[in-house]
C-alpha positions in Angstrom: -9.9 12.6 -11.1 -9.2 13.4 -14.9 -5.7 13.7 -15.7 -4.2 15.6 -18.8 -1.2 16.6 -20.4 -1.4 19.9 -22.6 1.0 22.3 -24.1 -0.7 25.5 -22.7 -2.0 26.2 -18.8 -5.6 26.5 -18.7 -7.9 26.2 -15.7 -9.4 27.8 -12.9 -6.2 27.4 -11.1 -2.6 27.7 -12.2 0.5 26.4 -10.4 4.1 26.9 -11.2 7.0 25.0 -9.8 9.8 26.9 -7.8 13.0 25.5 -6.2 14.9 26.3 -3.3 18.3 28.1 -4.2 21.3 29.4 -2.5 20.5 32.8 -3.5 17.0 32.7 -3.2 13.9 31.2 -5.1 14.4 29.7 -8.4 11.2 30.2 -10.4 12.0 27.7 -13.1 10.2 27.7 -16.3 7.0 29.0 -17.5 6.7 32.2 -15.5 6.7 35.5 -17.0 8.1 38.4 -15.4 5.0 39.7 -14.1 4.1 36.6 -12.5 7.6 36.3 -10.9 7.6 40.0 -9.4 3.9 39.2 -8.0 5.4 36.1 -6.5 8.6 37.6 -5.1 6.4 40.3 -3.3 4.0 37.4 -2.0 7.0 35.5 -0.9 8.9 38.4 0.8 5.7 38.9 2.8 6.0 35.4 4.4 8.5 32.5 4.7 8.3 31.0 1.4 11.6 29.8 0.0 10.9 27.2 -2.5 11.3 24.5 0.0 9.6 21.1 -0.3 5.7 21.4 0.2 5.6 25.3 0.7 2.7 26.9 -1.5 1.6 30.4 -1.7 -1.3 31.6 -3.4 -2.2 35.0 -5.1 -6.1 35.5 -6.2 -7.0 37.0 -9.3 -3.6 38.4 -10.5 -3.9 41.0 -13.7 -1.5 38.9 -15.7 -3.2 35.7 -15.5 -6.7 34.4 -16.9 -7.0 32.1 -13.9 -8.7 32.9 -10.6 -6.2 31.3 -8.7 -2.4 31.3 -9.1 0.0 29.4 -7.2 3.6 28.8 -6.5 4.7 25.2 -5.0 8.0 24.6 -3.8 9.8 21.5 -4.7 13.1 21.8 -2.8 16.6 22.2 -4.3 16.6 21.4 -8.0 19.5 18.9 -7.5 17.9 17.0 -4.7 14.4 16.6 -6.0 13.4 12.8 -6.7 10.3 11.2 -8.3 8.7 11.2 -4.7 9.4 14.9 -4.4 7.7 15.7 -7.8 4.6 13.8 -6.9 4.4 15.1 -3.6 4.4 18.8 -5.2 1.4 17.9 -7.0 -0.2 16.3 -4.2 0.0 19.3 -2.0 -1.5 21.5 -4.8 -4.5 18.8 -5.0 -5.1 18.8 -1.5 -5.2 22.6 -1.2 -7.7 22.9 -3.9 -9.7 19.8 -3.7 -12.5 21.4 -2.0 -11.9 25.0 -2.8 -14.4 25.6 -5.5 -11.7 25.3 -8.2 -12.6 22.8 -11.1 -9.3 22.5 -12.8 -6.0 22.9 -12.2 -2.9 23.3 -14.4 0.8 22.8 -13.2 3.4 24.5 -15.2 7.1 24.1 -15.1 7.7 20.2 -15.7 11.5 20.1 -17.1 10.8 16.8 -18.8 8.1 14.2 -19.6 9.0 11.9 -16.8 8.7 14.8 -14.2 5.2 15.6 -15.9 4.3 12.1 -15.7 5.1 11.9 -11.8 3.3 15.2 -11.1 0.1 13.5 -12.7 0.8 10.5 -10.4 1.0 12.7 -7.3 -2.0 14.6 -8.4 -4.3 11.2 -8.7 -3.1 9.9 -5.4 -3.8 13.0 -3.2 -7.5 13.2 -5.1 -8.4 10.0 -3.6 -11.4 10.1 -1.0 -13.3 7.4 0.5 -16.7 8.8 0.6 -19.0 6.0 -0.3 -21.1 6.2 2.9 -21.1 10.0 3.4 -24.5 10.5 2.2 -25.4 13.8 3.8 -21.8 15.6 3.2 -22.6 19.2 3.0 -21.6 21.0 -0.4 -18.5 22.7 1.1 -16.9 19.5 1.9 -17.4 17.9 -1.3 -14.6 17.9 -3.9 -14.8 20.2 -6.7 -11.7 19.7 -8.2 -12.0 17.3 -11.2 -9.3 17.9 -13.6 -5.6 18.2 -13.4 -3.6 19.4 -16.4 0.2 18.7 -16.3 1.7 21.3 -18.8 4.8 19.9 -21.1 6.3 20.1 -24.4 6.1 16.1 -24.8 2.4 15.4 -24.0 2.6 12.0 -25.9 5.9 11.2 -24.3 4.2 12.1 -20.7 1.2 9.9 -21.5 3.4 7.1 -22.3 5.2 7.6 -19.1 2.3 8.0 -17.0 0.5 4.8 -18.3 2.2 2.3 -15.6 2.1 4.7 -13.1 -1.8 5.1 -13.9 -2.0 1.3 -13.3 0.0 1.5 -10.1 -2.8 4.3 -9.0 -5.4 2.0 -9.7 -4.0 -0.6 -7.5 -3.4 1.9 -4.8 -6.9 3.0 -4.7 -8.3 -0.5 -4.8 -6.3 -1.4 -1.8 -7.3 1.8 0.0 -11.0 1.1 -1.1 -10.5 -2.5 0.6 -9.0 -1.4 3.8 -11.5 1.4 4.3 -14.6 -1.0 3.8 -16.8 -1.7 6.8 -16.6 -5.3 8.1 -20.3 -5.7 7.7 -19.7 -5.1 3.7 -16.2 -6.7 3.3 -16.0 -10.1 5.0 -14.3 -13.2 3.7 -17.0 -14.3 1.3 -17.9 -10.8 -0.4 -14.2 -10.1 -0.4 -13.3 -13.5 -2.3 -16.4 -12.3 -4.7 -14.6 -9.3 -5.4 -11.3 -10.7 -6.2 -13.3 -13.0 -8.6 -14.1 -10.1 -10.7 -10.9 -9.3 -11.3 -10.8 -12.0 -14.0 -12.0 -9.6 -16.1 -8.2 -8.0 -16.3 -6.8 -11.1 -17.6 -6.0 -12.4 -13.9 -6.6 -16.3 -13.5 -8.3 -16.6 -10.2 -8.9 -19.7 -8.0 -11.1 -19.5 -4.7 -10.6 -22.3 -2.3 -13.6 -22.7 0.1 -13.8 -24.2 3.6 -14.4 -27.5 2.2 -11.4 -27.4 -0.2 -8.9 -26.4 2.6 -10.0 -28.7 4.9 -9.3 -31.3 2.5 -5.9 -30.0 2.2 -5.5 -29.8 6.0 -5.1 -26.3 6.4 -5.9 -26.5 10.3 -4.0 -23.4 11.2 -5.9 -20.9 8.8 -9.4 -22.7 9.2 -8.8 -22.6 13.1 -9.0 -18.7 13.2 -12.2 -18.5 11.1 -14.2 -21.2 12.8 -15.9 -18.8 15.4 -17.3 -16.7 12.5 -20.4 -17.4 10.7 -18.6 -16.3 7.5 -16.8 -19.1 5.9 -13.0 -18.6 5.3 -11.2 -18.4 1.9 -8.2 -18.5 0.1 -8.0 -16.9 -3.3 -5.1 -16.9 -6.0 -4.5 -14.5 -8.4 -2.1 -15.5 -11.3 -0.4 -13.1 -13.9 2.0 -15.1 -16.2 3.2 -12.3 -18.3 6.7 -13.6 -18.7 7.8 -14.8 -22.4 8.3 -18.4 -20.5 4.7 -19.0 -18.9 6.1 -21.9 -17.0 9.0 -20.0 -15.3 8.7 -20.1 -11.5 6.6 -16.9 -10.4 7.2 -14.6 -7.7 4.7 -15.2 -5.1 3.0 -12.3 -3.1 0.9 -13.5 0.0 -1.2 -11.1 2.0 -2.9 -11.6 5.5 -6.6 -10.8 5.0 -8.5 -10.8 8.4 -11.5 -8.8 7.3 -12.1 -8.4 11.3 -10.1 -8.9 14.2 -11.9 -8.8 17.7 -9.0 -11.1 18.9 -11.1 -14.1 19.2 -11.4 -15.4 22.7 -8.3 -13.4 23.7 -10.5 -10.1 23.0 -8.9 -7.2 22.3 -9.8 -4.0 24.4 -13.0 -2.1 23.0 -11.2 1.1 22.3 -9.9 1.3 18.7 -11.1 -2.0 17.8 -13.3 -0.3 15.0 -9.9 -0.1 13.4 -9.4 -3.8 13.1 -11.4 -3.7 9.9 -8.1 -2.8 8.4 -6.5 -6.0 9.4 -6.3 -7.2 6.0 -3.9 -4.7 4.9 -1.7 -6.9 3.8 -4.0 -8.9 1.5 -5.2 -5.5 0.1 -1.8 -4.6 -0.9 -1.3 -7.8 -2.8 -4.9 -7.5 -4.6 -3.9 -4.0 -5.5 -0.6 -5.0 -6.8 -2.1 -7.8 -8.9 -4.4 -5.3 -10.4 -1.5 -2.9 -11.1 0.5 -5.7 -12.8 -2.5 -6.8 -14.9 -3.2 -3.0 -16.0 0.2 -2.4 -17.3 0.8 -5.9 -18.9 3.7 -6.7 -16.6 6.2 -8.9 -18.4 6.6 -11.2 -15.2 4.9 -14.2 -13.9 3.6 -13.4 -10.5 1.1 -15.1 -8.3 -0.9 -13.4 -5.4 -2.1 -15.3 -2.7 -4.4 -13.9 0.2 -5.9 -15.9 3.2 -9.3 -14.2 4.2 -10.8 -14.9 7.6 -12.7 -13.2 10.3 -11.7 -13.8 13.9 -14.8 -13.7 16.1 -15.3 -15.1 19.6 -18.6 -17.1 19.4 -19.0 -20.6 20.9 -17.2 -22.3 18.4 -14.3 -20.2 18.3 -10.9 -21.3 18.8 -9.4 -21.4 22.5 -6.0 -20.5 24.3 -4.7 -24.2 24.7 -6.0 -25.7 21.5 -3.6 -27.6 19.2 -4.0 -27.2 15.6 -2.3 -29.2 12.7 -1.1 -27.0 9.8 -1.1 -27.9 6.2 2.7 -28.4 6.3 2.2 -31.2 9.0 3.5 -29.1 11.9 1.5 -28.9 15.1 0.9 -25.4 16.9 -0.2 -24.7 20.3 -2.6 -21.7 20.4 -1.7 -19.6 23.4 -3.3 -16.3 22.2 -6.1 -16.3 19.7 -5.1 -12.7 18.9 -1.8 -14.0 17.4 -4.1 -15.0 14.5 -2.7 -13.6 11.2 0.6 -15.6 11.3 -1.8 -18.7 11.8 -3.3 -17.5 8.5 -0.1 -17.0 6.7 1.3 -20.4 7.7 -0.9 -22.2 5.2 -0.9 -19.7 2.8 2.8 -20.0 2.7 2.8 -23.6 2.4 0.2 -23.6 -0.3 2.1 -20.9 -2.5 5.3 -23.2 -2.2 3.5 -26.5 -2.9 1.3 -25.3 -5.9 3.7 -22.9 -7.8 7.5 -23.5 -6.5 8.1 -19.9 -6.5 11.5 -18.2 -7.1 10.9 -15.9 -4.1 8.2 -15.1 -1.7 7.2 -11.9 0.0 4.2 -11.7 2.6 2.7 -8.7 4.1 0.7 -8.4 7.0 -0.5 -6.1 9.8 0.9 -8.6 11.9 2.0 -6.9 15.2 1.7 -3.9 17.2 5.3 -4.3 18.4 6.4 -3.2 15.1 4.7 0.2 15.8 6.6 0.5 19.0 9.7 -0.3 17.2 9.4 1.6 14.2 6.3 4.0 14.5 4.1 4.6 11.4 7.4 5.7 9.1 8.7 2.2 8.0 7.5 -1.1 7.7 9.6 -3.9 9.3 11.2 -6.3 6.9 12.4 -9.8 7.7 14.3 -12.2 5.5 16.4 -15.1 5.1 18.1 -13.4 1.9 19.9 -10.3 1.6 19.5 -9.9 -2.0 15.6 -9.8 -1.7 16.0 -7.4 1.2 18.3 -5.1 -0.9 15.7 -5.0 -3.7 12.9 -4.5 -1.2 14.9 -1.5 0.3 15.9 0.1 -3.2 12.0 -0.3 -4.3 10.6 1.1 -1.2 13.1 4.2 -1.1 12.0 4.9 -4.7 8.4 4.9 -4.0 8.4 6.4 -0.7 7.4 3.3 1.0 10.6 2.4 3.0 11.3 -0.7 5.0 13.7 -1.1 7.7 15.6 -4.7 8.4 15.1 -6.3 11.4 16.9 -9.6 12.9 16.1 -13.3 12.8 18.0 -15.6 14.9 18.0 -19.0 16.9 17.9 -17.0 20.1 14.6 -15.5 19.0 13.3 -18.7 17.3 13.6 -20.9 20.7 11.0 -18.6 22.3 8.3 -20.2 20.1 9.0 -23.6 21.0 6.3 -25.5 22.8 6.3 -28.2 25.5 3.2 -29.9 23.9 3.3 -29.1 20.0 6.0 -28.4 17.4 5.5 -24.8 18.1 3.4 -22.2 19.9 1.8 -19.0 18.1 3.5 -16.4 20.7 7.0 -15.9 22.2 7.6 -14.5 25.7 5.3 -11.7 26.4 6.6 -8.1 25.6 9.9 -9.7 24.3 10.8 -8.8 20.5 7.0 -9.6 19.6 7.6 -8.7 15.7 10.6 -10.8 15.7 9.2 -14.0 17.0 6.2 -13.5 15.0 8.5 -13.5 11.7 10.4 -16.6 13.3 7.0 -18.5 13.4 6.6 -17.7 9.6 9.9 -18.7 8.8 9.4 -22.3 9.9 6.9 -22.6 7.2 9.5 -21.4 4.6 11.3 -24.2 2.6 15.0 -24.3 2.9 16.9 -22.5 0.3 13.4 -20.6 -0.4 14.3 -16.6 -0.9 11.4 -15.0 1.7 10.6 -11.7 3.1 8.2 -10.5 5.7 6.7 -7.1 5.8 5.1 -6.2 8.9 3.0 -3.1 8.0 0.7 -2.7 11.1 2.1 0.9 11.3 1.8 1.9 7.7 -1.3 0.4 6.3 -3.4 3.0 8.1 -2.4 6.0 9.8 -4.5 8.2 11.9 -3.1 11.4 10.6 0.0 12.8 9.2 1.6 15.1 6.8 2.2 13.0 3.7 0.0 14.7 1.1 -0.1 11.7 -1.2 -2.1 9.6 1.4 -5.4 10.0 2.9 -5.7 10.3 6.8 -6.4 6.7 7.2 -5.9 3.6 4.6 -2.7 4.3 2.9 -2.7 1.4 0.3 1.1 0.9 1.7 2.6 -1.9 -0.2 1.3 -1.6 -3.7 3.7 0.9 -4.8 7.0 -1.2 -3.3 5.6 -4.5 -4.7 5.0 -3.2 -8.1 8.4 -1.5 -8.4 10.0 -4.6 -7.0 8.5 -6.5 -10.0 9.4 -3.9 -12.6 12.9 -3.5 -11.6 13.9 -7.0 -10.8 11.3 -9.5 -12.3 10.3 -8.6 -15.7 11.8 -9.8 -18.9 
């Protein structure tokens, strides 16, 4: 999708912004009297009131050179925020993407910041994962290739859009990674893709099985031992602060490129979605790309543990006891509780190698979080109120909301083991998301600010009405993390 900023509307389709008013539709600016009259007639024939997401379309009006003219509602003028502007543009793009229209102009942005957010929303909505759809019929192929946002301050809007474009690129990469089939994206090929990001200025380090064995990462390696694909730990460093030696923020992602459940085999229906069990790692990789692209003035290190959980003759068994790099032993009671085993060693490595000022991990960790929060919020667990407040604010601003759930001794004792330092699951059917977070907390150093985001309900969604996202891989996590860094950790 090509994004432009211009002073005049040109294109196959032209859309105007409208607001929901107490006394009817407020047509904002940029619409002449003849156009307003036409839209009022169209609105009177339906239910259009200027509400957020509402769209009406007029074909070939006499007063416009465009073939299609649209009116998009953004809600009440006093209430619309960045996310509202983005969704307005996204709704237009979703409507026109395969319509035959090749270009769209959006009129009525009140300032350069709004223009930039309209452009951002348009770009996110244009995303499609069509790499493997080789026989797609012409009428299902995208035609819309250009979106132009009309503004009096094109140069200013381009400046405001630049960091959003970097963020969009990170989101798009995360969506691509989650959507890739598991025969294409596995730990080894995933590590190769990450290595290519060195071209952006990221410092990349890849640890293979031998290197992790030497470090004693038995928790992570146990998960991948049933796969013919070697596990990997990838580190991405962006040291953009004035003081390059200042402790970084550490972002840690679970990267299970396919999760069969191992010996504790998952049910067959829906297992194909387990190619997305690396959504946490995709969010971290996408965020690091966004930071590098916009030259963030912060020190941030991204670490992702990449494994494939398969049930062959060498696979880990329920009843096994493994030793994590932190020196703690873990009784494996369920091989499908594998993500926490991966993160345990990656969290240890992040602290040992980088001494971060704070850590945030992301993982599609538990089905229990979907039972608790559905597909609307990610669960957040933390030992630090300030870090939770920062994440909550970033998530609200970016339309990636989080909801805090508790931690505590009563939950923690559920993962005590009779034969090892801990077991990898708590009591069946009892606070599964919380006990998983309690497991991770056992690998966080005392006094280290840490937050865990369980994104099992948000990394992919089967179908919903958010025009900013595709119907499956959302790229959830890039926006909240990039905003977290921008608002709290930059010079």
